[in-house]
N, C-alpha and C positions, 0 to 999 in steps of 0.2 A: 122396476129395473130388474133385469135378469143377470145374475152373477154366476160365472163358472169359476170354480176353485180347484186348483191343483195343490196337493199337499204331499210333496216328495220327502220320504224318509230314507233311511239307509237300505231298507229291503222291501219297501212297499210304496205304492203311489195311491193315495186316497184322492177322491174327487167328489165334487158335488155341484149340481146346478140348482141355484136358489132364486126364488122370487123375493126381492127385497123391497118391502114397503113397511118400514118399521122392523119388527123382528124377522130375520131371514126365514123363509119357508122353503123346505126342500122339495124340489120337483123330482130329482133323481140323485141318489148318492151311492157311492160304491168304492171299491178298491181293487187294485191288483196287488196281491200279497205273495210273500215267499219268493220274490224275484231272485234273490241271491242263492236260492236253493235249486234253481232250475226246474221247479215244479209249480210255477206261478199259476194262479187262477184269478180270473177277472169276474167279479160279482157285483151286480148293481140292483137296487130296489127303489121303490117309490116311498112316499112319505107315510104310507100305511104298512110298510115292511114287506110288501109283495115283491117277489123277485121279478125283475124286468128283463134282464139278460145275464147269462152266465157263459163263460167260455174259457178255453185254455189261455193262459196269460202269455205275455211276451218275454223275451230273454233278458231285457234290460228296462230301465225306467223310461228311456226315450221311446222305445218300442211300445211300452204300455201307454204312454201319452197319445201316440198316434192311434192306437187301437181304441182308446176311450173317445177321442175326437170323432173317429169314423163311426162308432156306435151311436153317438149322439146325433151326428148328421144324418145317418141312415134312418134313425128312429123318428126323425121329424120333430125333435125337441126344440124349444125356443132358442134362437140364436142369442148368445150372451151380449149384453151391452157393455160389460167389463169383465176382465179375467183377473182373478187374484191368485198370487203365487206365494207359497211359503218359502222364504229364504232364511236359511239357518243363521247365516253370518253376513252382515253388511260391511264388516271391516270398520276402520276408524273414520270413514267418510260418509257412510250411509247409516244413520243412526235412528231414523224414523221410518214408519210406513210411508211409501211414496209412489207416485206414478213413475213408470219406467220409461225413460227416454234414453238417447244414445249416451249421454253423459253418465247417467245412473248405471247403465249397463256396463260401461267401462269400469266404473268403480266396483261394481259387484264382481266383475271378472277378476279384478285385482284381489278382491277379498276371498276368492276361492282358496288361496293359500292357507287361510285360517281354518277352513272346513272342507277339504277336497272331497271327502266321502259324500258330502251332501251338495256342496256348491256347484260342482261341475255338472252333474246330471240335472240339477234344478234349473240352471241357466240354459241348458240344452232344451229343456221342456218349455221354458219361456220363449225361445226362438221358434220352436215347433208351433206353439200356440199362437204366436204373433203372425206366423205365416197363414194359419187357418182362420184367424179372427182379426180383422182390421178394426179393432176397438181398443180403448185404453187398457193397459195392463198395469197391475199394481203389485209392488213388492211388499209383502208383510213379513217383518223380521221377528225371529224368535228372541232376539236380544232386547227389544224395546221395553218389555215389561220390567226388565231388571235395571233400567236406567236410574231407578230410585235407590239403588244400593248405595249406602254411605261410603265415603272414601276409604274407611278402614277395611271394608269388605271388597271394594273395587280395586284398590291399588295393589300392584304386585311389588314384592319387596326387592326391587331393583333400582338402580340410579334413575334420577328424574328424566334423563334423556330418553329412556325407554318408554316411560309413561307418555311422554310427548309424542311418541310415534304410534300411540294407540295400543301399546303392548300392556294391557291391563286385563282384569277379569271382567268378562261380559255377562256371563250367565246365559243359559239356554232353556228350551222348552217353555219359553215365555207365553206363547200362544195357548199352550195347554193350561198354564197357570191362570191366565186371564179368563179362560173358559170356566175353570173351576170357581174362581171368585164370582163370576157372573151367575153361575148356577146356584151358588149359595145365597147370593143376593143379600138380604138383610140378616141372614143367618151367619154371615162371615164373622168368625170369632176374632178376638184381638190377636191371638197367637195361633197361626195356622201353618202347618207344614204339608206340602204337596210332594209326594213321592211318585214321580212319573217313571214307571218301570216298563220298559219295552226293550227292543234291540238296543236302543240308546236309553240311558237311565240317568236321572238327576233328582236331587232333593232340593226343595226351595223353602226358605223361611219367609213368611208373609205376615207382616205386622200391620194391623188396621187396614188390610186390603192392599198393601204395597210391599213389593219385594225388598227385603233387606239383605239377603244372601242366597247364593245358589252353589251347589257342589261343583259344577263345572266352572272353568276359568276362562282363559284366553280362547280355548277351542273346545269343541264338544267331545274331545278325546279324553279330557280330564275328569276328575271326580270319582264316582263309584265305579266298580268293575261292571262291565257290560257284556253283551253277547259276544262280540268279537273285538271290542275296544278294551284297552288295558285299564283305563282310569288313571288315578294318580300314581306316579312312580317317583322314586328317588332320582333327582336330576343327575346325580353322579352315575347312575346306571346308563343314562343316555350318553354321557361323556365317554364312559367305558366302551359302549358299543361303537361310537364314532372312532375311537382309537383302534378298535378291532377291524375297522374298514367299512362299517355301515355308512352309506350315504343317505341323503335326505329321502329319496324315493323309496329306498329299501326300508328305512325306519318307518316311513308313513305306512307302508304295507304291513309291517310287523305290528305296529301299535294299533292300527285301525281295523285290520282284517284277519289277524292271526292270533290275537290275544284274548283276554277275557275268559268267558265260559268255554269258548271253543279251544283256546290255547291250553288251559289247565286240564280240561277233560280229554283233549286229543280226539274228540268226536265231533262236536257241533256246538253252536251257540244257542240252540233251541232247548229250552228247559223241558219240554215234553219228551224230547229224545233222550236227554240226560236222565230224567226220572225213570224212563222205561229201561234204560241200559243197566242201571244199578251197579256200575263198576266203581271201584274205589276212587278213581280220578273224577268220575262224574259226580259222586257224592261230595267229594272235596270241592269241586267247582261250585256246586249249589250252596254249600256251606259258606264258602268264601264270598259269594255274591250277597247272601243274606247278611253276613257279618259286615260287609262293606256298606250296605245300605243302612243297617242299624247304626253304625258309627256316624254316618253322615246325618241321620235324623237326630242323633244325640247332639252333634255339633250345631245343628240348626236350632235345637232347643236352647242351647247356650245363647245363640244370637237373639232369640226371642225372650229370654228370661223365663222359659217354661213352655208348656205345650197345652193348648186347649183342644185342638182337633187335628188329627192326622188323616189325610185323604190319599188313597191309593188310586192311581190312574195309569194309563198305558196298557198294552196288551198283557204283560205279566201282572201288573198291579190289579187289573180288573178281573183276571180270569184264573189266577193261580192262588187258591186259598191256602195251600200249604206253605208257600213262600211268605204270604202275608202273616200267617200265624207264627212262623219262625222268627220273622223280623220283630213282630210285636212282643213276643216272649222275651226277646233279648233287651227290650226296653221297659220291662216291668218295674225296674228300680226308679223310673221317672215318677211313678205314681199314677193317679187316675187321669186319663185323657180320653176324649172321644175319638172314634175312628169310623171311617166310611169309605165306600168305593164309588167313584164317579167316572163317567166316560169323558175322555178329553175331547171336547167339541171344537177342535181347532178349525175345522172347515167353516163352522158358523161364525167364528170370530173373524176369520179371513174375509168371508162374505160381507160382514158388517163394515169392516175397514175399507174394503174395495169399493163398496157402494158409496160410502161417504166421500172418498177421495175422487170418485168419478162424477160427482154431482155437478 
């Protein structure tokens, strides 16, 4: 079975075409990156790492998906038997990986209110892919891995009526966490923390291979400070902004697109840019980011009753050694624990789930 995977992030679109007979085997994998910076590049390679095609990228995620589909069709690659899509948030009604039909699509569209930065472009990509490939399409949710979180971690401290509406903590980057657990296999320790650090960032506590807490909450805007997202804020601050006249759409833009590293530095949400600029605000932004992640890791150590292994994943977690060192140095008081860097193989996890559901 051939499975095409689309993994839409906030500033990139990763993809892969896999042959699935047991463990997914990549035929072609790649990504359109830096879409939000208007200097996007599309790069793809085969399973040996040889570059297959490289081109200037599109202006948005939807355009990138059309470009990828055209490249695959023009290149004569196998037609997929199923297409898997990363969906960040399924809302209170779509809680498991599932085949996408009209009913599921309506529920996913309703759920974009919880994660507009990711949800709207991802569903546009689903529609583009459905038009190109008349095969089953599967929604693979970032929240599924965290359904094992206990009530004390999942429940928001609000009246019961709000919990009944699905307004609780969901947790995110679950596909990344699942890929880390799969890669570790029998080496998964009892007390594992995964710090997925990219444009979006979260920290997850995993006990005996199951999620027990995640730094994000109802939406992927919460938790640690991120590239352009604020992370956790005092709720009173939001009430104050509403009183100043901020409406929902303007708040959404402020919290998701103008805050975090970009907001504090006044420059960008890209750590490479901030490190090179060496301004006071850039240095402050980097310090705040590392401090935020360190505090979240410490909190997850409480959830686990200690820490055996810390795994860094995501673009920053994998490639920025200085950030990793600064975070770990702030955790020296915990005592001895292992640490490693692993690539988040979300596309492989999506391919596996999509192939299973399409059987």
